[in-house]
C-alpha positions in Angstrom: -7.9 -45.9 -10.8 -6.0 -42.2 -11.6 -6.6 -40.0 -8.5 -8.5 -36.8 -9.0 -7.3 -33.5 -9.0 -8.5 -31.3 -5.9 -9.3 -28.1 -7.5 -9.8 -26.5 -4.2 -6.2 -27.2 -3.4 -5.1 -26.8 -7.0 -6.9 -22.5 -6.7 -5.4 -22.2 -3.3 -1.6 -23.5 -4.3 -1.9 -21.7 -6.9 -2.8 -18.2 -4.9 -0.4 -19.2 -2.6 2.8 -19.2 -5.0 1.6 -15.8 -6.5 1.2 -14.1 -2.8 5.0 -15.0 -2.1 6.4 -14.2 -5.3 4.3 -10.9 -5.2 5.6 -10.1 -0.9 9.3 -10.9 -2.1 9.4 -8.0 -4.6 7.6 -5.9 -2.5 9.8 -6.3 0.2 11.7 -4.5 -1.8 10.6 -1.1 -0.8 10.5 0.4 2.9 7.2 2.3 3.6 5.9 4.4 6.4 2.3 4.7 7.4 1.0 6.7 10.3 4.8 7.1 11.3 5.3 3.3 11.3 8.2 2.0 8.9 7.1 -1.7 7.2 8.1 -3.0 4.2 5.5 -3.1 1.5 5.2 -7.0 1.3 3.0 -6.3 4.7 -0.1 -6.1 2.3 0.3 -9.3 0.8 2.0 -11.6 2.8 -0.3 -12.1 5.7 -2.9 -13.8 2.9 -0.3 -16.5 2.1 0.2 -17.6 6.1 -3.9 -17.6 5.4 -3.6 -19.9 2.7 -1.0 -22.0 4.5 -3.9 -22.3 7.4 -6.1 -23.2 5.0 -4.2 -25.9 3.5 -2.5 -27.6 6.7 -6.4 -27.4 8.1 -8.1 -29.1 5.6 -5.8 -31.4 3.5 -2.7 -31.7 6.7 0.6 -31.0 6.8 2.1 -33.2 3.9 0.2 -31.2 1.9 1.0 -28.0 3.1 4.5 -29.2 2.6 4.3 -30.3 -1.0 3.0 -26.5 -1.4 5.4 -24.5 0.9 8.0 -26.3 -0.8 6.7 -25.7 -4.3 6.4 -21.6 -3.3 10.2 -21.8 -2.5 10.7 -23.2 -5.8 8.7 -21.0 -7.8 10.1 -17.6 -5.8 13.7 -19.2 -6.3 12.7 -19.7 -10.1 11.3 -15.9 -10.3 14.4 -14.6 -8.2 16.5 -16.4 -10.9 15.0 -15.0 -13.6 15.2 -11.4 -12.5 18.9 -11.8 -12.2 19.5 -13.0 -15.3 17.7 -10.2 -16.9 19.5 -7.8 -15.0 22.5 -8.9 -16.1 21.5 -8.8 -20.1 22.9 -5.8 -22.1 20.2 -3.1 -22.3 19.0 -1.4 -25.3 21.0 2.0 -26.1 17.5 3.4 -25.7 16.1 2.1 -22.7 16.7 4.5 -20.0 14.9 2.0 -16.9 17.9 0.2 -15.8 18.4 1.7 -12.6 14.7 1.3 -11.5 14.4 -2.5 -13.0 17.7 -3.5 -11.6 17.0 -1.9 -8.0 13.5 -4.3 -8.4 15.3 -7.2 -9.4 18.5 -7.2 -9.3 18.2 -8.3 -5.2 21.6 -8.7 -3.3 22.1 -11.9 -2.7 21.7 -11.2 1.5 17.9 -10.3 0.4 17.2 -13.6 -1.7 18.6 -15.3 1.7 17.1 -13.4 4.0 13.6 -13.9 1.7 14.0 -17.4 1.1 15.2 -18.8 4.4 12.5 -16.7 6.3 9.6 -18.5 4.5 10.5 -21.8 5.0 10.9 -21.4 8.6 8.3 -19.3 9.0 5.6 -21.5 6.6 6.9 -24.8 8.1 6.8 -23.8 11.6 2.6 -22.3 10.9 1.6 -25.4 9.4 3.5 -28.1 11.8 1.4 -25.7 14.9 -1.5 -25.6 13.2 -1.2 -29.4 12.5 -0.5 -30.4 16.2 -2.8 -28.3 18.1 -5.8 -30.0 15.3 -5.0 -33.0 16.6 -4.8 -32.0 20.5 -7.8 -30.1 20.2 -9.5 -32.6 18.5 -10.5 -30.4 15.3 -12.3 -27.7 17.7 -10.8 -24.2 18.2 -9.8 -23.5 14.4 -9.7 -19.8 15.4 -7.3 -20.2 18.5 -4.8 -22.4 16.0 -4.7 -20.3 13.3 -3.7 -17.5 15.2 -1.3 -19.0 17.3 0.4 -21.0 14.4 0.3 -17.1 12.5 2.4 -15.8 15.7 4.7 -18.1 15.3 4.9 -18.3 12.2 5.8 -14.7 11.3 7.8 -14.4 14.8 10.2 -16.7 12.9 10.0 -15.3 9.6 10.4 -11.5 11.0 13.4 -12.7 13.5 15.4 -14.6 10.4 14.7 -12.1 7.4 15.2 -8.4 9.3 18.6 -9.2 10.6 19.8 -10.9 7.7 18.3 -8.7 5.1 18.9 -5.2 6.4 21.5 -5.8 9.4 24.1 -3.0 9.5 22.1 -0.9 7.2 19.4 0.0 9.5 20.4 0.5 13.0 19.1 -2.1 15.8 16.6 -0.5 17.4 14.8 0.2 14.2 15.1 -2.9 13.1 13.9 -4.3 16.2 10.6 -2.1 16.1 10.0 -3.0 12.5 10.0 -6.6 13.1 8.1 -6.5 16.2 5.5 -4.1 14.0 5.3 -6.3 11.5 4.4 -9.4 13.8 1.8 -7.6 15.5 0.4 -6.1 12.3 0.3 -9.7 10.1 -0.9 -11.1 13.3 -4.1 -8.6 13.6 -4.3 -9.2 9.8 -5.4 -13.1 10.4 -7.2 -12.0 13.3 -9.3 -9.8 11.2 -9.9 -12.0 8.1 -10.2 -14.6 11.1 -14.8 -14.6 9.8 -13.5 -15.5 5.9 -11.3 -17.8 7.0 -13.4 -20.0 8.6 -15.8 -19.8 5.7 -13.3 -20.7 3.6 -12.1 -23.6 5.5 -15.9 -25.0 6.2 -17.1 -24.3 2.3 -13.9 -25.8 1.2 -14.1 -29.0 3.6 -18.2 -29.7 2.4 -17.2 -29.6 -1.2 -13.9 -31.6 -1.3 -14.8 -34.1 1.6 -11.4 -34.0 3.5 -10.8 -33.1 6.9 -7.5 -34.7 7.6 -6.0 -35.5 11.0 -1.9 -35.9 11.1 -2.0 -39.0 13.2 1.4 -40.9 12.5 3.1 -38.6 9.8 6.4 -37.9 9.6 7.1 -33.7 9.9 10.5 -33.5 8.5 10.3 -31.0 5.9 12.1 -33.0 3.5 9.8 -36.1 2.9 8.0 -34.5 0.0 7.4 -37.6 -1.6 4.9 -38.6 0.7 2.0 -37.1 0.3 
């Protein structure tokens, strides 16, 4: 008997991947809002953490691990395609090369920073979510959603910014940017909590899943265990 594909899981997984790819491209722009310097990825990246929370809460760490690795591979795939496109010879009449290269011709340090930060942050987010669910016996979803986001976003920011911008931006400014991103992304999670709770409860109801990660391997490499 073939196992059915969970449509909610599939849709959330697709949205997770799209958000990560979009955030990776938007990270190339530094914006300033009300005097605060941020990367443009702040407008979409927190959505991926909310989805990560939903997947870890409903289907458990094993499914979250699978989605995180799929996001990593899709990000790597898009970055690779972008670098190939940058190095292809442009048409003589096309004058958009400088702008195209700025967005898609990411320096190796940006690629390493982005992918490393994503892996560490996402896995830490899912791990904290999973462990707190067991410890709280399924209660206090809002608390573990916030705590897991703080843990994941802190790891993400403290890995990405030093690798990506160390030596290019003053360390004091860099630290301020990291702290601002952590605070804003966490506030985003808090503001969206009513929606997140409703989505999680809705998915649990229609998908008939509410996994507790008892006696599982938390190794990030054990992808074959679904």
